[in-house]
KETORTI-110868 format. One line per field, with one value per residue: chain; x, y, z of N, C-alpha, C, CB in turn; residue in one letter. Coordinates in Angstrom, 2 decimals. Atoms other than C-alpha are relative to their C-alpha. Last residue first. Glycine has a CB too. Layout:
KETORTI-110868
semar = A|... .
nxx = X|... .
nyy = Y|... .
nzz = Z|... .
caxx = X|... .
cayy = Y|... .
cazz = Z|... .
cxx = X|... .
cyy = Y|... .
czz = Z|... .
cbxx = X|... .
cbyy = Y|... .
cbzz = Z|... .
segu = A|... .
This chain:
KETORTI-110868
semar = A|A|A|A|A|A|A|A|A|A|A|A|A|A|A|A|A|A|A|A|A|A|A|A|A|A|A|A|A|A|A|A|A|A|A|A|A|A|A|A|A|A|A|A|A|A|A|A|A|A|A|A|A|A|A|A|A|A|A|A|A|A|A|A|A|A|A|A|A|A|A|A|A|A|A|A|A|A|A|A|A|A|A|A|A|A|A|A|A|A|A|A|A|A|A|A|A|A|A|A|A|A|A|A|A|A|A|A|A|A|A|A|A|A|A|A .
nxx = -0.78|0.89|1.53|0.96|0.01|1.02|0.54|0.82|-0.33|0.10|1.61|0.63|-0.25|0.81|0.91|0.12|2.06|-0.03|-0.51|-0.50|0.09|-1.21|-0.88|-0.10|-0.01|-1.35|-1.64|0.01|0.15|-1.27|-0.54|-0.09|-0.92|-1.82|0.04|0.38|1.66|0.30|-0.96|0.41|1.31|-0.33|-0.66|1.41|1.03|-0.04|1.34|0.83|0.08|-0.58|-1.87|-0.18|0.07|1.76|0.95|1.16|0.86|-0.67|0.60|1.23|0.36|-0.32|1.62|0.97|-0.67|-0.36|1.56|0.69|-0.49|0.62|0.34|-1.35|-0.83|1.61|0.32|-0.78|0.62|0.41|-1.13|-0.31|-0.52|1.04|0.84|-1.15|-0.04|0.59|-0.19|-0.72|0.25|-0.25|-0.74|-1.18|0.19|-0.58|-1.35|-0.09|-0.31|-1.25|-0.84|0.90|-0.37|0.71|0.98|1.54|0.17|0.87|1.60|0.51|0.59|-1.27|-0.61|-1.74|-0.27|-1.26|0.16|0.51 .
nyy = 0.74|-0.42|0.74|-0.87|-0.84|1.47|0.58|-1.44|-0.32|1.53|-0.71|-1.57|1.01|0.15|-0.02|-1.30|0.45|-1.12|-1.33|-1.65|-0.35|1.15|-0.39|-0.29|0.56|0.99|-1.56|0.25|0.84|0.19|-0.07|0.32|0.92|-0.73|-0.41|0.98|-0.12|2.00|0.73|-1.06|-0.09|0.82|0.41|-0.70|0.62|1.22|-0.12|0.36|1.85|1.30|-0.37|0.79|0.50|1.44|0.79|0.50|-1.87|-1.38|0.14|0.38|-1.31|-0.10|0.12|-1.07|-0.99|-0.34|-0.32|-1.32|-0.83|-0.72|-1.75|-0.26|-0.99|-0.31|0.10|-0.74|-1.15|-0.36|-0.14|1.02|0.68|1.71|0.36|1.32|1.29|0.89|0.94|0.76|0.94|0.92|0.28|0.17|2.02|0.66|0.50|1.05|0.89|0.58|-0.11|0.73|1.18|0.69|-1.25|1.27|-0.81|-1.17|0.67|-0.13|-0.46|-1.06|0.41|-1.29|-1.21|-0.68|-1.71|-0.49 .
nzz = 0.92|1.83|0.23|0.04|-1.06|0.12|-0.26|-0.76|-0.76|-0.24|0.70|-0.93|-0.60|-0.05|-0.19|0.60|-0.46|-0.58|-1.03|0.27|0.39|0.65|-0.60|1.31|1.45|0.17|-0.29|1.40|1.41|-0.15|1.09|1.39|0.31|-0.67|0.04|1.31|0.31|-0.70|1.08|0.90|0.25|0.37|1.39|0.53|-0.64|0.84|2.32|0.46|-0.35|1.11|0.21|0.30|-0.59|0.30|-1.71|-0.17|0.40|-1.08|-1.46|0.04|-0.25|-0.89|-0.04|0.27|-0.41|-1.61|0.14|0.61|-0.42|-0.34|1.72|0.70|-0.06|0.51|1.12|0.44|-0.43|-1.74|-0.76|-0.80|1.01|0.31|-1.39|0.09|1.35|-0.68|-1.17|0.36|0.73|-1.63|-1.10|2.19|0.30|-0.82|0.01|1.22|-0.21|-1.20|1.66|0.91|-0.67|-1.41|0.15|0.41|1.12|-0.58|-0.39|-1.61|0.06|-0.44|-1.67|-0.40|-0.41|-0.59|-0.36|-1.22 .
caxx = -15.39|-17.27|-17.01|-14.67|-11.43|-12.38|-12.44|-9.35|-7.55|-8.57|-7.99|-4.29|-4.37|-5.11|-3.16|0.14|1.50|5.27|7.43|5.23|4.46|5.36|3.71|0.66|0.18|1.62|-1.00|-4.29|-3.71|-3.40|-6.67|-8.30|-6.92|-8.25|-11.86|-11.50|-10.86|-7.03|-4.92|-7.51|-6.77|-3.25|-3.00|-4.88|-1.80|0.43|-1.59|-0.09|3.25|3.51|2.10|-1.93|-4.02|-3.70|-2.43|-1.47|1.97|3.58|1.47|2.73|6.16|6.09|4.88|7.33|10.18|8.61|7.93|11.89|12.67|10.65|13.38|13.64|10.71|8.07|11.74|12.35|8.59|8.43|6.99|3.25|2.02|0.25|3.17|4.66|1.42|2.12|5.25|4.11|1.20|2.26|2.89|0.12|-1.99|0.00|-1.23|-5.06|-4.29|-3.31|-5.97|-8.74|-6.63|-7.05|-5.05|-1.64|1.28|1.32|3.44|6.08|7.18|10.74|9.70|7.93|4.90|5.87|2.76|4.25 .
cayy = -6.19|-2.89|-4.00|-0.30|-2.90|-4.90|-1.53|0.37|-2.97|-2.91|1.05|0.06|-2.55|0.65|2.33|0.12|-2.24|-3.05|-5.85|-6.83|-10.43|-11.27|-7.63|-8.50|-11.30|-9.96|-6.16|-9.70|-11.50|-7.97|-7.73|-10.52|-9.90|-6.57|-8.34|-11.37|-8.38|-10.16|-6.04|-4.35|-6.18|-6.32|-2.63|-2.36|-4.68|-2.54|0.27|-1.61|-2.10|1.16|2.81|3.46|6.26|9.05|12.40|13.73|14.77|11.81|9.43|10.56|10.68|6.93|6.87|8.74|6.67|3.30|4.17|5.02|1.53|-0.89|-2.24|-5.70|-5.65|-8.84|-9.98|-9.47|-10.34|-13.45|-14.26|-16.00|-14.07|-12.22|-10.50|-9.76|-8.37|-6.01|-5.03|-3.49|-2.27|0.17|2.96|2.66|2.00|6.19|7.45|6.36|7.58|11.23|11.59|10.77|13.04|16.12|18.04|15.72|19.03|18.38|15.13|17.04|14.98|13.92|10.36|11.64|8.67|5.88|3.12|-0.40 .
cazz = -13.02|-11.53|-7.82|-7.37|-6.51|-10.40|-11.53|-10.38|-11.56|-14.50|-15.30|-13.46|-16.52|-18.76|-18.00|-18.49|-15.43|-15.67|-15.66|-18.39|-17.47|-14.52|-13.12|-15.61|-13.64|-10.32|-10.62|-11.76|-9.13|-6.72|-8.02|-7.11|-3.58|-2.83|-3.73|-1.65|1.15|2.72|1.09|3.44|5.97|5.40|5.26|8.69|10.24|8.39|9.85|13.24|13.01|12.16|15.31|16.56|16.36|13.47|15.24|11.75|11.69|14.08|12.32|8.70|9.77|10.23|6.98|5.62|7.49|6.78|2.98|3.08|4.97|3.14|0.70|3.34|5.41|3.97|4.72|7.94|8.72|7.63|4.21|3.75|0.54|3.15|4.67|1.24|0.74|4.07|3.41|-0.19|1.21|4.55|2.15|-0.01|4.00|5.21|2.00|2.68|5.81|5.50|1.80|5.37|7.88|5.09|1.94|2.12|2.37|6.57|5.72|3.88|0.12|0.48|0.72|-3.29|-3.56|-5.10|-4.53|-5.73 .
cxx = -1.22|0.35|0.10|-1.40|-1.51|0.36|-0.36|-2.20|-0.79|-0.11|-0.55|-1.63|-0.24|-0.91|-0.60|-1.79|-0.13|-1.51|-0.63|1.41|0.38|0.28|1.08|1.90|0.41|-0.09|1.41|1.27|0.21|0.35|1.17|0.78|-0.28|0.65|1.53|-0.19|0.23|-1.69|-0.90|1.08|-0.75|-0.92|-0.30|0.13|-1.18|-0.82|0.79|-1.50|-2.26|-0.47|0.05|1.93|0.26|0.63|-0.43|-0.06|-1.74|-1.16|0.43|-0.55|-1.49|-0.58|-0.44|-1.19|-1.29|-0.33|-0.01|-1.55|-0.13|0.67|-0.96|-1.15|0.80|1.00|-0.78|0.52|1.40|0.40|0.36|1.80|0.54|0.29|-0.71|-0.02|1.14|-0.96|-1.34|1.10|1.13|-0.62|0.79|1.00|1.12|-0.67|1.32|1.74|-0.16|0.52|1.11|1.38|-0.48|0.72|-0.53|-1.14|-1.07|0.08|-1.09|-1.55|-0.38|-1.67|-0.38|-0.05|1.05|-0.38|0.93|-0.34 .
cyy = -1.26|-1.13|0.29|-2.00|0.54|0.09|-1.14|-0.67|0.88|-0.06|-1.61|0.40|0.30|-1.88|-0.64|0.31|1.67|-0.04|1.59|0.32|0.81|0.70|-0.64|1.05|1.07|0.04|-1.40|1.23|0.73|-1.16|0.62|1.44|-0.42|-1.53|0.74|1.46|-1.12|0.17|-1.71|-0.45|0.22|-0.65|-1.13|-0.62|0.37|-1.43|-0.83|0.53|0.14|-0.99|-0.89|0.12|-0.99|-0.86|-1.30|-0.49|0.44|1.44|0.56|0.07|1.08|1.98|-0.06|-0.63|0.59|1.54|0.31|-0.52|1.19|1.26|0.86|1.42|0.73|1.64|0.48|-0.01|0.99|1.78|0.53|0.17|-1.17|-1.45|-1.43|-0.79|-1.11|-1.25|-0.80|-1.17|-1.08|-1.76|-1.18|-0.51|0.02|-1.81|-1.02|0.03|-1.21|-1.10|-0.52|0.40|-1.48|-1.51|-0.44|1.31|-0.69|0.71|0.79|-0.70|0.87|1.68|0.97|-0.43|0.67|1.46|0.64|1.42 .
czz = -0.20|-0.73|-1.07|0.07|0.41|2.83|0.25|0.04|1.31|1.16|0.31|-0.11|1.56|1.00|-0.09|0.86|-0.92|-0.31|-0.29|0.44|-0.99|-1.40|-0.72|0.57|-0.69|-1.43|0.02|0.37|-0.76|-0.26|-0.02|-1.13|-1.88|-0.92|-0.31|-1.07|-1.19|-0.80|-0.65|-1.33|-0.94|0.27|-0.37|-1.89|-0.79|0.05|-1.11|-0.64|-0.32|-0.38|-1.12|-1.24|-0.61|1.54|-0.73|1.46|0.28|-0.18|0.76|1.34|-0.35|0.73|1.54|0.77|-0.31|0.75|1.62|0.01|-0.72|0.83|0.40|-1.22|-0.64|0.74|-1.13|-1.25|-0.84|0.07|1.12|0.49|1.45|-0.96|-0.31|1.22|-0.08|-0.76|0.49|0.78|-0.33|-1.35|0.67|1.09|-1.63|-0.46|0.93|-0.78|-1.25|-0.26|1.45|-1.07|-1.50|0.77|1.34|0.48|-0.48|-1.51|0.07|0.12|1.26|-0.45|0.19|1.74|-0.11|0.03|0.25|0.42 .
cbxx = 1.69|0.69|-1.44|0.22|0.94|1.66|-0.21|0.39|0.76|1.04|-0.08|0.85|1.31|0.06|-0.26|0.14|-0.89|1.03|1.82|-0.96|-0.24|-0.66|-0.14|-1.86|-1.36|-0.02|-0.07|-1.63|-1.17|0.41|-0.72|-1.73|-0.26|0.49|-0.80|-1.84|-0.80|-0.12|1.83|0.25|-0.32|0.95|1.36|0.10|-0.11|1.19|0.03|0.06|0.85|0.93|1.39|-1.53|-0.70|0.10|-1.93|-0.24|0.03|2.06|-0.03|-0.12|1.03|1.48|-0.59|-0.28|1.40|1.66|-1.20|0.62|1.00|-0.81|-0.95|1.00|0.43|-2.09|-0.14|0.71|-0.30|1.35|0.58|-0.42|1.27|-1.44|-1.31|1.64|0.21|-0.71|0.55|0.41|-0.47|-1.92|-0.65|0.89|-2.63|-0.36|0.33|-1.40|-0.55|-0.44|0.28|-1.93|-1.14|-1.71|-1.20|-0.21|1.16|0.73|-0.12|-0.12|-0.50|2.34|1.55|-0.37|-0.17|1.42|-0.71|0.80 .
cbyy = -0.48|1.60|0.38|1.50|1.11|-2.54|0.26|2.12|0.31|-0.90|0.76|1.61|-0.42|0.49|0.47|-0.11|-0.01|1.17|0.20|1.11|-0.10|-1.91|-0.20|1.08|-0.55|-1.70|1.42|0.23|-0.65|0.30|0.44|-0.38|-1.36|0.02|-0.13|-1.26|1.87|-0.40|-0.43|1.74|0.53|-0.26|-0.02|2.32|0.36|-0.31|2.46|-0.58|-0.64|-0.62|-0.52|-0.30|0.19|-1.81|1.08|-1.00|0.28|0.66|-1.02|-1.23|0.45|-0.58|-1.49|0.33|0.43|-0.17|-1.45|0.48|-0.35|-0.71|-0.51|-2.06|-0.17|-1.11|-0.62|-0.01|0.08|-1.19|0.38|-1.42|0.99|0.45|1.29|0.50|0.76|0.82|0.87|0.76|0.57|0.82|0.27|2.20|-0.78|0.77|1.00|0.60|-0.05|-0.29|2.12|0.67|0.00|-0.48|0.13|-2.13|0.17|1.03|-0.63|1.86|-0.66|-0.21|-0.32|2.74|0.04|-0.26|0.41|-0.36 .
cbzz = 0.69|-1.15|0.66|-1.90|-0.35|-1.85|-0.23|-1.76|-0.59|-0.40|-2.29|-0.77|-0.41|-1.33|-0.19|-2.14|2.79|-0.49|-0.21|0.88|0.43|-0.30|1.31|-0.77|-0.58|0.69|2.78|-1.16|-0.41|1.04|-0.75|-0.40|1.21|2.78|0.52|0.27|-0.59|2.84|1.07|0.77|0.49|0.21|-0.08|0.26|1.44|0.11|-1.32|0.64|2.81|0.26|1.48|-0.39|0.56|-2.41|0.84|-1.00|-2.06|-0.78|0.59|-0.57|-0.59|-0.28|-0.84|-1.68|-0.57|0.12|-0.68|-1.74|0.22|0.48|-2.00|-1.04|0.48|1.03|0.11|0.65|1.99|1.47|-0.50|-0.92|-1.23|-0.83|0.41|-0.18|-1.54|0.87|1.23|-0.61|-1.00|2.25|0.64|-1.57|-0.62|1.59|-0.10|-1.34|1.11|1.43|-1.39|-0.31|1.85|-0.53|-1.45|1.52|-0.95|1.56|1.32|0.52|-0.53|-1.79|0.60|-0.31|0.94|-0.90|1.06|0.79 .
segu = A|K|G|E|A|I|H|V|C|R|Q|I|A|D|R|D|L|S|K|G|N|M|L|E|L|A|V|L|D|L|A|A|L|N|V|P|A|A|L|L|K|K|A|K|E|I|W|D|E|L|T|G|D|L|Q|W|H|E|I|I|R|A|A|Y|L|F|D|G|E|S|G|Q|Q|A|V|Q|D|C|S|G|A|L|K|L|A|A|C|G|A|C|H|A|L|L|V|S|Q|A|E|A|S|S|G|L|S|D|A|P|R|K|P|N|A|S|Y|G .
């Protein structure tokens, strides 16, 4: 998943747009598990640090919506067909190699950009 430093101050993000992107990234793990059919308790397990940082971003940047609203936005983003293909690729890579190399990340970016 996305591994931003949760100790990084929310005000160190350069813009509201960057803050929203980072916020969605911190909600993506939980959102992906919900899309896969996990219950809320399982989906939220291990996300406490992401949620704390996400809450700081929402508060500092005065973004509309609650944390749950942003998790739902992340679910919608991840559910887009092109993003589902990227998620499948990431899952396959992680199951086979336990990590993502630079080439795998670049393939995901190409899929997301519609270049695959």
